[in-house]
C-alpha positions as a printed Julia matrix, in Angstrom:
759×3 Matrix{Float64}:
 -24.51  -71.27  -59.14
 -20.89  -70.46  -58.1
 -20.83  -67.31  -60.09
 -23.65  -65.44  -58.28
 -21.95  -66.31  -54.98
 -18.65  -65.07  -56.16
 -20.22  -61.91  -57.39
 -22.05  -61.36  -53.99
 -18.76  -61.77  -52.25
 -17.07  -59.22  -54.6
 -19.9   -56.83  -54.0
 -19.63  -57.17  -50.2
 -15.87  -56.87  -50.31
 -16.17  -53.64  -52.39
 -18.76  -52.46  -49.86
 -16.62  -53.09  -46.78
 -13.55  -51.6   -48.61
 -15.46  -48.36  -49.47
 -16.9   -48.25  -45.86
 -13.33  -48.68  -44.48
 -12.16  -45.86  -46.74
 -14.94  -43.59  -45.56
 -14.27  -44.41  -42.03
 -10.59  -43.68  -42.39
 -11.39  -40.53  -44.29
 -13.82  -39.52  -41.47
 -11.25  -40.4   -38.77
  -8.62  -38.37  -40.48
 -11.02  -35.4   -40.72
 -11.67  -35.7   -36.97
  -8.13  -35.95  -36.21
  -7.32  -32.93  -38.34
 -10.2   -31.02  -36.69
  -9.39  -31.94  -33.04
  -5.58  -31.16  -33.78
  -6.55  -27.61  -35.1
  -9.14  -27.29  -32.36
  -6.56  -28.09  -29.56
  -3.9   -25.89  -31.26
  -6.5   -23.02  -31.44
  -7.46  -23.51  -27.82
  -3.79  -23.46  -26.73
  -2.88  -20.47  -28.74
  -6.04  -18.72  -27.49
  -5.02  -19.33  -23.84
  -1.48  -17.95  -24.53
  -3.05  -14.85  -26.26
  -5.44  -14.37  -23.29
  -2.42  -14.45  -20.91
  -0.42  -12.16  -22.93
  -3.46   -9.69  -23.15
  -3.9    -9.75  -19.54
  -0.19   -8.95  -18.96
  -0.5    -6.12  -21.45
  -3.56   -4.71  -19.97
  -1.91   -4.82  -16.5
   0.96   -2.93  -17.91
  -1.39   -0.43  -19.61
  -2.93    0.42  -16.29
   0.29    0.45  -14.36
   2.64    2.41  -16.75
   1.14    5.88  -16.04
   2.39    5.65  -12.5
   5.8     6.06  -13.84
   5.16    8.68  -16.39
   7.46   11.72  -15.87
   5.77   14.87  -14.83
   5.67   17.92  -17.18
   5.12   21.63  -17.03
   4.02   23.85  -19.98
   3.99   27.61  -20.08
   0.56   28.83  -21.04
   0.9    32.63  -20.8
   3.15   35.31  -19.45
   1.75   38.86  -18.41
   2.48   41.75  -16.1
   1.48   41.44  -12.43
  -2.25   42.22  -12.27
  -2.78   45.56  -10.56
   0.67   46.97  -11.45
   4.07   46.6    -9.83
   3.71   49.59   -7.65
   2.83   47.51   -4.74
   5.16   44.61   -3.92
   3.41   41.19   -3.99
   2.93   39.39   -0.87
   0.63   36.47   -1.83
  -0.73   34.53   -4.75
  -3.58   31.96   -4.73
  -5.89   30.21   -7.16
  -9.33   28.71   -7.09
  -9.87   24.96   -7.75
 -10.53   25.31  -11.56
  -7.4    27.39  -11.82
  -9.35   29.89  -13.84
  -9.05   32.7   -11.42
  -6.01   33.9    -9.53
  -5.61   36.09   -6.56
  -2.77   38.62   -5.96
  -2.3    40.61   -2.7
   0.26   43.46   -2.58
   2.0    45.05    0.36
  -0.77   47.87    0.61
  -3.52   45.41    1.02
  -4.96   45.55   -2.45
  -6.38   41.99   -3.33
  -6.88   41.7    -7.11
  -8.77   38.74   -8.77
  -7.75   38.1   -12.21
  -8.05   35.57  -15.22
  -5.09   33.26  -14.88
  -4.93   32.73  -18.61
  -4.56   36.39  -19.57
  -4.01   38.37  -16.49
  -7.36   40.34  -16.98
  -8.63   41.89  -13.67
 -12.08   40.72  -12.66
 -12.46   42.42   -9.16
 -10.4    44.26   -6.67
 -10.76   44.84   -2.94
  -8.94   46.75   -0.31
  -8.32   44.39    2.6
  -7.51   47.27    5.07
 -10.36   49.54    4.05
 -11.9    49.62    7.54
  -8.61   50.58    9.14
  -6.68   53.82    9.37
  -3.35   52.1     9.95
  -0.79   50.8     7.5
  -0.05   47.07    6.73
   3.24   46.12    8.29
   3.07   42.26    8.14
   1.22   39.69    6.28
   0.46   35.94    6.52
  -1.61   33.27    4.89
  -3.04   30.32    6.7
  -3.68   26.78    5.6
  -4.3    27.02    1.68
  -7.4    24.9     2.03
  -8.92   27.38    4.4
  -8.09   30.41    2.29
  -7.43   32.72    5.18
  -5.28   35.97    4.89
  -4.11   38.08    7.77
  -2.77   41.49    7.66
  -0.79   43.03   10.6
  -1.18   46.72   11.09
   1.15   49.53   12.38
  -1.43   49.99   15.31
  -1.01   46.47   16.74
  -4.18   45.08   15.21
  -4.82   42.27   12.62
  -7.34   42.2     9.79
  -8.54   38.5     9.0
  -9.94   38.07    5.48
 -11.11   34.92    3.67
 -11.23   34.84   -0.12
 -14.04   32.78   -1.67
 -15.28   31.53   -5.06
 -19.03   31.06   -5.86
 -19.69   28.8    -8.89
 -22.85   29.06  -10.71
 -24.03   27.77  -14.06
 -26.16   30.45  -15.9
 -27.4    28.97  -19.16
 -25.11   25.87  -18.53
 -21.89   27.92  -18.51
 -19.66   27.83  -15.45
 -19.39   31.27  -13.84
 -16.99   31.76  -10.93
 -17.47   34.91   -8.87
 -14.7    35.72   -6.48
 -15.31   37.71   -3.28
 -13.76   38.3     0.18
 -15.4    37.71    3.59
 -14.37   38.57    7.26
 -14.96   35.48    9.46
 -14.58   37.63   12.71
 -16.04   40.88   11.4
 -14.64   43.72    9.34
 -13.28   45.41   12.46
  -9.58   44.93   13.07
  -8.76   42.43   15.87
  -6.56   43.92   18.64
  -3.53   41.83   19.23
  -1.19   44.34   20.97
  -2.99   46.54   23.52
   0.12   48.8    23.42
  -0.57   49.59   19.85
   2.84   48.62   18.74
   3.3    47.77   15.08
   3.42   44.16   14.06
   6.41   43.14   12.1
   5.92   39.48   11.61
   2.69   37.34   11.53
   1.37   33.79   11.54
  -2.29   32.9    11.54
  -4.58   29.85   11.07
  -8.41   29.27   11.09
 -10.3    25.98   10.95
 -13.84   27.31   10.59
 -14.49   27.63   14.43
 -11.51   29.35   15.91
  -8.46   31.34   14.83
  -4.95   31.61   16.41
  -2.68   34.49   15.66
   1.11   34.63   16.53
   2.55   38.16   16.05
   5.92   39.75   16.51
   5.78   43.33   17.52
   8.32   46.05   16.64
   9.71   45.96   20.1
  10.39   42.32   19.92
   7.44   40.83   21.91
   5.91   37.61   20.63
   2.23   37.67   21.27
  -0.28   34.83   20.99
  -4.12   35.36   20.34
  -6.8    32.74   20.17
 -10.2    33.81   18.87
 -13.47   31.97   18.89
 -16.97   32.78   17.99
 -19.48   31.63   20.66
 -23.13   31.49   20.12
 -25.62   32.05   22.82
 -28.22   29.54   23.7
 -31.04   31.89   22.43
 -29.41   31.86   18.94
 -28.61   35.55   19.18
 -25.45   37.14   17.44
 -22.26   35.14   18.17
 -19.98   36.69   20.71
 -16.25   36.91   20.03
 -14.15   35.21   22.77
 -10.52   35.87   22.85
  -7.51   34.53   24.93
  -3.95   36.16   24.92
  -0.64   35.33   26.03
   2.89   36.14   25.48
   5.94   33.98   24.5
   9.28   35.12   25.92
  11.98   35.16   23.12
  15.63   35.92   23.08
  16.61   35.38   19.39
  15.91   37.55   16.34
  12.85   36.06   15.0
  12.68   36.02   11.04
  10.04   33.48   10.26
   6.91   32.08   12.05
   4.53   29.19   11.12
   1.45   27.79   12.9
   0.23   24.37   12.2
  -3.41   23.99   10.88
  -4.59   22.47   14.22
  -3.21   25.53   16.03
  -1.28   23.38   18.58
   2.32   23.95   17.38
   4.25   27.11   16.56
   7.59   27.12   14.8
   9.91   30.09   14.92
  13.03   30.49   12.58
  15.73   32.91   13.78
  18.55   34.79   12.18
  21.01   32.17   13.31
  19.4    29.33   11.48
  17.66   27.77   14.38
  14.01   26.49   14.55
  12.3    26.71   17.94
   9.37   24.25   18.36
   6.72   25.59   20.78
   3.65   23.52   22.16
   0.75   26.11   22.18
  -2.07   23.5    22.69
  -2.64   25.5    26.06
  -2.96   29.0    24.73
  -2.4    30.55   28.14
   0.93   28.77   28.88
   2.94   28.04   25.54
   5.84   25.76   26.15
   9.22   25.54   24.33
   9.8    21.85   23.43
  13.02   22.1    21.38
  15.42   24.37   19.55
  17.32   22.78   16.7
  19.79   23.95   14.19
  18.06   23.71   10.74
  20.75   24.97    8.3
  24.52   24.69    7.79
  26.81   27.14    9.17
  27.08   30.41    7.04
  23.4    29.8     5.72
  20.18   31.36    6.82
  16.64   30.36    6.77
  14.67   32.01    3.88
  11.31   30.22    4.1
   9.5    28.21    6.78
   6.2    26.38    5.55
   4.05   23.61    6.68
   3.16   20.75    4.36
  -0.55   19.74    3.89
  -1.76   18.38    6.99
   0.28   20.52    9.32
   2.59   17.83   10.62
   5.85   18.34    8.69
   7.43   21.71    8.19
   9.8    22.7     5.34
  12.85   24.88    5.9
  14.59   26.49    2.89
  17.81   28.27    3.16
  20.28   30.47    1.24
  22.1    27.47   -0.24
  18.92   26.37   -2.05
  18.58   23.22    0.35
  15.19   22.31    1.57
  14.8    20.09    4.74
  11.7    18.37    6.09
  11.24   18.14    9.82
   8.49   16.65   12.06
   7.88   15.68   15.76
   8.83   12.15   16.56
   8.19   10.26   19.86
  11.39    9.26   21.72
  11.83    6.31   24.11
  10.36    8.33   26.92
   7.19    9.17   24.89
   8.26   12.73   24.38
   8.22   14.59   21.12
  11.41   15.81   19.55
  11.83   17.58   16.33
  13.78   15.35   13.85
  15.05   16.12   10.32
  13.61   13.43    8.07
  14.89   14.11    4.49
  16.35   16.87    2.46
  16.39   18.05   -1.09
  19.52   19.58   -2.79
  18.22   20.39   -6.15
  18.06   24.08   -6.33
  21.25   26.02   -7.0
  20.38   29.58   -5.74
  19.02   30.92   -2.46
  15.47   29.56   -2.01
  12.8    32.43   -2.27
   9.5    30.9    -1.93
   7.83   27.46   -1.11
   4.1    26.56   -2.06
   2.81   23.37   -0.44
   0.16   21.45   -2.42
  -3.28   21.47   -0.82
  -3.94   17.89   -0.33
  -0.82   15.83   -1.04
   2.69   15.78    0.5
   4.31   17.66   -2.33
   5.44   21.28   -2.69
   6.98   23.63   -5.19
   9.97   25.8    -4.66
  11.71   28.64   -6.6
  15.21   30.18   -6.06
  16.96   33.32   -6.84
  18.56   31.73  -10.06
  15.1    31.36  -11.71
  14.76   27.64  -11.15
  11.44   26.03  -10.32
  11.36   22.52   -8.67
   8.37   20.15   -7.97
   9.0    17.84   -5.06
   7.24   15.08   -3.18
   8.32   14.38    0.33
   7.06   10.77    0.89
   8.54    9.53   -2.23
  11.62   11.74   -1.64
  11.6    12.75   -5.28
  12.56   15.77   -7.19
   9.84   15.43   -9.81
  10.67   18.41  -12.07
  13.41   20.9   -12.03
  13.57   23.53  -14.68
  15.09   26.89  -15.43
  12.04   29.02  -15.67
  13.5    32.38  -15.88
  16.86   34.02  -15.94
  15.84   36.34  -13.14
  15.08   35.73   -9.45
  11.64   34.24   -8.85
   9.92   35.92   -5.81
   6.57   34.22   -5.43
   5.0    30.94   -6.4
   1.54   29.59   -6.08
  -0.12   26.19   -6.96
  -3.77   25.41   -7.72
  -5.65   23.19   -5.24
  -5.74   20.26   -7.69
  -1.81   20.78   -8.16
  -2.47   21.11  -11.8
  -1.37   24.88  -12.38
   1.28   27.26  -11.21
   1.65   30.98  -10.94
   5.17   32.4   -10.66
   6.31   36.0   -10.44
   9.85   37.21  -11.04
  11.5    40.27   -9.56
  10.37   42.41  -12.53
   6.8    41.61  -11.84
   6.28   39.37  -14.81
   3.72   36.52  -13.95
   3.98   33.11  -15.64
   1.13   30.66  -15.72
   2.03   27.15  -16.16
   0.03   23.98  -16.81
   1.32   20.96  -14.67
   0.89   17.34  -15.41
   1.83   15.46  -12.24
  -0.82   12.85  -11.52
   1.25   10.28   -9.45
   4.09   12.09   -7.68
   3.86    9.8    -4.66
   5.03    6.66   -6.45
   8.6     5.71   -6.44
  10.7     2.56   -6.01
  11.38    3.6    -2.39
   7.68    4.08   -1.54
   6.72    0.74   -3.11
   9.5    -1.54   -1.99
  11.68    0.49    0.65
  11.37    1.67    4.03
   9.88    5.12    4.28
   9.69    7.48    7.34
   6.03    8.47    7.32
   4.67   11.47    9.31
   4.0    10.78   13.19
   6.04    7.5    12.96
   9.16    7.11   15.04
  11.24    5.27   12.4
  11.25    4.29    8.78
   8.81    1.34    8.12
   7.2    -0.82    5.52
   3.51    0.11    5.7
   0.4    -0.34    3.6
  -2.36    2.01    4.49
  -4.18    3.4     1.42
  -6.92    5.43    2.98
  -8.06    7.26    6.1
 -10.89    9.39    7.34
  -8.74   12.53    7.22
  -8.21   14.48    3.86
  -4.65   15.22    5.2
  -3.63   11.65    5.38
  -0.32   10.56    4.03
  -0.97    7.38    1.82
   1.34    4.59    2.54
   1.81    2.32   -0.53
   4.45   -0.23    0.39
   3.86   -3.53   -1.36
   6.57   -5.16    0.74
   4.48   -6.31    3.6
   1.81   -7.56    1.16
   4.48   -9.46   -0.83
   5.83  -10.78    2.55
   2.31  -11.94    3.64
   1.79  -13.71    0.26
   4.97  -15.62    0.72
   4.13  -16.29    4.38
   0.94  -17.89    3.4
   2.51  -20.2     0.74
   5.36  -21.08    3.16
   2.95  -22.35    5.77
   0.66  -23.98    3.41
   3.45  -25.84    1.7
   4.9   -27.05    4.98
   1.58  -28.59    5.78
   0.65  -29.72    2.25
   3.89  -31.13    0.8
   4.58  -34.02    3.39
   0.99  -35.17    3.38
   0.53  -34.96   -0.33
   3.76  -36.36   -1.45
   3.84  -39.23    0.97
   0.2   -40.01    0.27
   0.96  -40.05   -3.36
   3.96  -42.46   -2.79
   1.87  -44.84   -0.7
  -1.14  -44.69   -2.92
   0.69  -45.17   -6.27
   3.28  -47.76   -5.13
   2.24  -49.58   -2.09
  -1.67  -49.47   -1.93
  -3.7   -52.27   -3.45
  -5.31  -51.4    -6.84
  -8.86  -51.83   -5.42
  -8.22  -49.17   -2.91
  -6.16  -46.95   -5.11
  -8.88  -45.87   -7.55
 -11.28  -45.01   -4.72
  -8.66  -43.21   -2.58
  -7.36  -41.21   -5.7
 -10.94  -40.07   -6.8
 -11.84  -39.09   -3.31
  -8.99  -36.82   -2.86
  -9.32  -35.28   -6.27
 -13.04  -34.48   -5.43
 -11.53  -32.33   -2.46
 -10.24  -30.19   -5.2
 -13.72  -29.22   -6.15
 -14.54  -27.64   -2.74
 -15.03  -23.8    -3.13
 -12.26  -21.85   -1.57
 -14.91  -19.48   -0.13
 -16.33  -22.37    1.79
 -12.89  -23.35    3.16
 -12.28  -19.79    4.15
 -15.65  -19.49    5.7
 -15.05  -22.65    7.83
 -11.54  -21.57    8.66
 -12.42  -18.22    9.8
 -15.63  -18.89   11.72
 -15.19  -22.43   12.91
 -11.62  -23.67   12.71
  -9.95  -20.5    13.99
 -11.85  -20.39   17.35
 -11.34  -24.18   17.72
  -7.7   -23.95   17.36
  -7.49  -21.18   20.02
  -9.38  -23.39   22.34
  -7.41  -26.56   21.54
  -4.14  -25.05   20.8
  -2.0   -27.25   23.07
  -3.66  -30.33   21.46
  -2.9   -28.99   17.97
   0.83  -29.25   18.92
   0.35  -32.42   20.7
  -1.06  -34.02   17.43
   2.36  -33.34   16.0
   3.91  -35.56   18.57
   1.26  -38.25   19.02
   0.35  -38.92   15.44
   3.85  -39.75   14.19
   4.64  -41.65   17.44
   1.48  -43.72   17.12
   2.31  -44.63   13.48
   5.74  -45.76   14.44
   4.53  -47.7    17.36
   1.89  -49.39   15.34
   4.45  -50.2    12.53
   6.67  -51.79   15.2
   3.83  -53.78   16.64
   2.87  -54.89   13.14
   6.46  -56.2    12.48
   6.33  -58.03   15.78
   3.25  -59.99   14.85
   3.64  -63.47   13.56
   3.93  -63.93    9.71
   0.73  -66.04    9.73
  -1.23  -63.1    11.26
   0.1   -60.59    8.85
  -0.4   -62.74    5.9
  -4.12  -62.55    6.51
  -4.16  -58.93    5.47
  -3.86  -58.58    1.79
  -0.74  -56.49    0.59
  -1.5   -52.85    0.14
  -4.39  -52.83    2.62
  -2.41  -52.15    5.8
  -3.66  -48.52    5.75
  -7.13  -49.71    6.84
  -5.52  -50.88   10.01
  -3.61  -47.61   10.43
  -6.48  -45.37   10.12
  -7.95  -46.19   13.56
  -4.51  -45.51   15.09
  -4.26  -42.07   13.49
  -7.78  -41.17   14.46
  -7.3   -42.23   17.91
  -4.06  -40.29   18.41
  -5.82  -37.23   17.02
  -8.74  -37.56   19.33
  -6.44  -38.35   22.39
  -4.39  -35.22   21.64
  -7.41  -32.98   21.47
  -9.05  -34.64   24.52
  -5.74  -33.88   26.49
  -5.65  -30.31   25.42
  -7.51  -28.66   28.26
  -5.86  -30.66   31.0
  -2.39  -29.96   29.58
  -3.12  -26.28   29.18
  -4.32  -26.12   32.8
  -1.36  -28.04   33.98
   1.53  -26.34   32.06
   0.11  -22.95   30.94
  -2.17  -21.67   33.74
  -5.16  -22.52   31.72
  -4.4   -20.04   28.86
  -1.74  -20.83   26.38
  -2.14  -17.7    24.3
  -1.84  -15.48   27.42
   1.24  -17.52   28.52
   2.95  -17.07   25.26
   2.6   -13.24   25.32
   3.49  -13.1    29.05
   6.5   -15.55   29.12
   7.79  -15.5    25.47
   6.58  -12.1    24.19
   4.68  -13.86   21.28
   1.29  -12.35   20.5
  -1.54  -14.66   19.42
  -4.3   -13.55   17.04
  -7.19  -15.84   16.62
  -7.08  -15.68   12.81
  -3.41  -16.36   12.17
  -0.9   -18.01    9.92
  -1.5   -21.38   11.48
  -5.11  -21.53   10.59
  -4.44  -20.1     7.07
  -1.68  -22.61    6.46
  -3.78  -25.46    7.25
  -6.71  -24.12    5.28
  -4.74  -23.34    2.13
  -2.83  -26.62    2.57
  -6.11  -28.53    2.58
  -6.95  -26.72   -0.75
  -3.5   -27.36   -2.25
  -3.09  -31.13   -1.19
  -5.48  -32.54   -3.97
  -3.49  -30.86   -6.77
   0.11  -31.87   -5.46
  -1.19  -35.39   -4.62
  -2.99  -36.05   -7.99
   0.03  -34.83  -10.13
   2.52  -36.61   -8.0
   0.61  -39.88   -7.79
   0.22  -39.79  -11.65
   3.99  -39.26  -11.99
   4.97  -42.13   -9.63
   2.41  -44.56  -10.87
   3.6   -43.77  -14.45
   7.03  -45.01  -13.82
   7.49  -48.1   -16.23
   7.03  -51.38  -14.55
  10.19  -52.66  -16.19
  12.19  -50.41  -13.81
  10.59  -51.42  -10.71
  10.58  -55.16  -11.53
  14.11  -54.93  -12.73
  15.19  -53.39   -9.43
  13.31  -56.01   -7.36
  14.8   -58.74   -9.5
  18.35  -57.53   -8.67
  17.68  -57.85   -4.97
  16.56  -54.44   -3.93
  13.76  -54.1    -1.32
  10.44  -52.43   -2.5
  11.47  -49.4    -0.17
  14.93  -49.18   -1.94
  13.25  -49.47   -5.28
  10.9   -46.6    -4.39
  13.61  -44.29   -3.06
  16.38  -45.0    -5.64
  14.4   -45.72   -8.68
  10.81  -44.72   -8.65
  11.21  -41.28   -6.92
  14.17  -40.23   -9.22
  12.28  -41.31  -12.36
   9.21  -39.44  -11.15
  10.95  -36.45   -9.73
  10.13  -34.04  -12.7
   6.41  -34.79  -12.07
   6.75  -34.32   -8.38
   8.57  -31.1    -8.87
   5.98  -29.92  -11.17
   3.26  -30.73   -8.58
   5.04  -28.81   -5.84
   5.5   -25.85   -8.06
   1.87  -25.76   -9.26
   0.74  -26.13   -5.66
   2.96  -23.17   -4.52
   1.46  -21.11   -7.54
  -1.89  -22.05   -6.31
  -1.04  -21.08   -2.61
   0.63  -17.83   -3.72
  -2.64  -16.76   -5.65
  -5.15  -17.88   -3.01
  -7.55  -15.04   -2.17
 -10.87  -16.11   -0.38
  -9.21  -18.3     2.36
  -6.75  -15.51    3.11
  -9.47  -12.79    3.19
 -11.72  -14.77    5.54
  -9.24  -16.56    7.84
  -6.7   -13.74    8.57
  -6.92  -10.54   10.25
  -5.81   -8.86    6.96
  -3.18   -6.82    8.79
  -0.22   -5.68    6.68
   2.46   -6.64    9.13
   5.84   -8.27    8.5
   6.23  -10.89   11.25
   7.0   -14.74   10.72
   5.15  -15.46   13.94
   2.9   -18.3    13.03
   0.26  -17.02   15.5
   0.04  -13.53   13.73
  -2.08  -12.85   10.7
  -0.8   -10.95    7.46
  -2.2    -9.41    4.39
  -1.55  -11.03    0.95
  -1.36   -9.27   -2.45
  -4.4   -11.1    -3.85
  -6.5   -10.53   -0.6
  -5.71   -6.92   -0.62
  -6.74   -6.63   -4.32
  -9.98   -8.29   -3.5
 -10.62   -6.12   -0.36
  -9.66   -2.65   -1.76
 -10.39   -2.7    -5.62
 -14.15   -2.13   -5.07
 -13.56    1.1    -2.98
 -10.69    2.41   -5.02
 -11.2     5.42   -7.33
 -10.79    4.52  -11.08
  -7.49    6.09  -12.36
  -6.11    7.1    -8.97
  -2.76    6.18   -7.58
  -4.43    3.62   -5.28
  -6.29    1.93   -8.22
  -3.23    1.68  -10.24
  -1.03    0.3    -7.47
  -3.53   -2.42   -6.93
  -3.02   -3.28  -10.62
   0.67   -3.29   -9.86
   0.14   -5.76   -7.19
  -1.71   -7.79   -9.61
   1.2    -7.37  -12.08
   3.7    -8.76   -9.43
   1.53  -11.69   -8.72
   1.47  -12.29  -12.47
   5.24  -11.97  -12.63
   5.82  -14.07   -9.69
   3.72  -16.91  -11.01
   5.36  -16.74  -14.37
   8.78  -16.99  -12.69
   7.65  -19.88  -10.59
   6.3   -21.69  -13.67
   9.42  -20.98  -15.77
  11.71  -22.16  -13.03
   9.53  -25.23  -12.55
   9.64  -26.23  -16.22
  13.42  -25.68  -16.54
  14.13  -27.84  -13.52
  11.57  -30.36  -14.86
  13.16  -30.71  -17.98
  16.62  -30.89  -16.57
  15.57  -33.67  -14.24
  13.58  -35.44  -17.07
  16.87  -35.47  -19.11
  19.01  -36.55  -16.19
  16.76  -39.49  -15.1
  15.39  -40.54  -18.49
  18.3   -43.01  -18.98
  17.18  -45.1   -15.93
């Protein structure tokens, strides 16, 4: 009977052995699978991050692509060179150009080949000769011809677009906004030798210099009757006394300012908002001694004026408010790229850029806000007399002194971007000094975009700074007490409760901070600061009282459970501080602390401010810092702490000199991760600040952060526009800052780990 038993035992042993082998094999398979799965997941995360970085670069890099111009065709001036050219223009699609000569012949032609499409005589209704010519704002397409009998003909060139058989057809024409009859400017019939004119669709203003050196100003307005009959032309005339020899005149598009350039190189700035009594504001020297003004043109929008001289230097001027709230003309910036006398300037229609040509045949493309010379090329060996730019700034017409016209294609999508614009101070139009400003859009088409990321980066760091001031002490000290001093039964519940806080959606925190907490802080502002005094004082007083109690009383409370007794003290001090807020504000601050701060200290208070945001973001960051720090402190080997205590150190000395040093790599990582979390926070910043892009460390002022700016403005930005790409640049900056923080954190963590690993 022994043999069967032995056989069964052998069979069972073989069965268990084979089962163990299968178990080990299956465990090996799972280990290998999990190892490769984890490796695949980690590599996938790295690849995803790298792809995000490359996509950001892909969107941002076109901002810094250099501009290019390319010659498309060259041909003789359409209409012949018998009449000297006075003006060139193009329609929006840059398929049709307009050339006006000194005799008043307006020739429309194909820009690609110079083929004439249509021709009009602007002065067909007048028996006098054209003695002066002016063009208004390019967007309004107004032309003005001054006549030898003291009259002016106002003409507008237009382009009708139709699509017969789905093919675009552009038909050019001319119209007379104030009728085909010449407008009388000088009742004495003296010839007009210089002219400036503007029209805004409702009224026109003409400034004319007569042959006998009188400067006349005429305002025209079409006024319709109540019965809807034919509109009546209303005019208002005045004269401006002058002493200098006027060589150039320019009117702003709003018809409120007149600039005169004289033979001595001075610019006279007149306020003509009251057409009956024009007023001289200022006279400034615009060019260096020995030079003369050769061109005087307004930039798009009619605020800045460009002055070119015989040295090839171009200066930008615009009125600036002084300390007495009066406007004075200031030179803002200059461009010295051209080498010969400047012959013509063509401002862009809707951007703050312009094109200039000189007598040496150079063509330059510039942008004033970015203070950039974008392109500078030798276009011809001869003098370039006239230049025109298409409305979309993507084509150029240039004529030399032999009457040869060059048609150029322009690739210049993002001229307004430069290092200075993004990170430096820029003197924007209508501002009294250079500033950091973010203002990407406006209701006006003549708006000067302001793309400074400096105030947004400042706001991002400001939010992180105040959030970390609030979060670090609470999170680190809480982690120290929970991991080292708190009883184990309480530790698990406290740790899990705080970690659950991390699951709160930030949009909820932002909603509560903006709609409930911000008004509450404003009402109880003295109490909020009183908490900073009462809460620590109450804790210290409670600790002293606890030490003063008999040992028999203290021994009844289990070690690590003292926090239960401290909680009512903290809650009571906070309640007391908030209760005393109103009486304290009435007693010390006349019942209104925000008003008192503004009146006495000059500190402005906004309801949604950095204090509110710092507390809200700090509340969101505390769980992250607490959890990582607590794990690092709790993970310190018990042998270190028991050894320290055995050598006679107190628990507090052991914590400070052993535990914190050993856990310092983890604590530092927790702080850096929390800072990265605060830097990238979006919804709390969007909902709990005023989203004003200002640079002020005042804790009672709001700000605008990079992340919040992206969230607010990305939905309304045009895909592929400068605004769109700069928002991606802001995202790239955030990506880079986070990368730097994490890299530095890892380097410091590794250094701390090596330094204290021998403890």
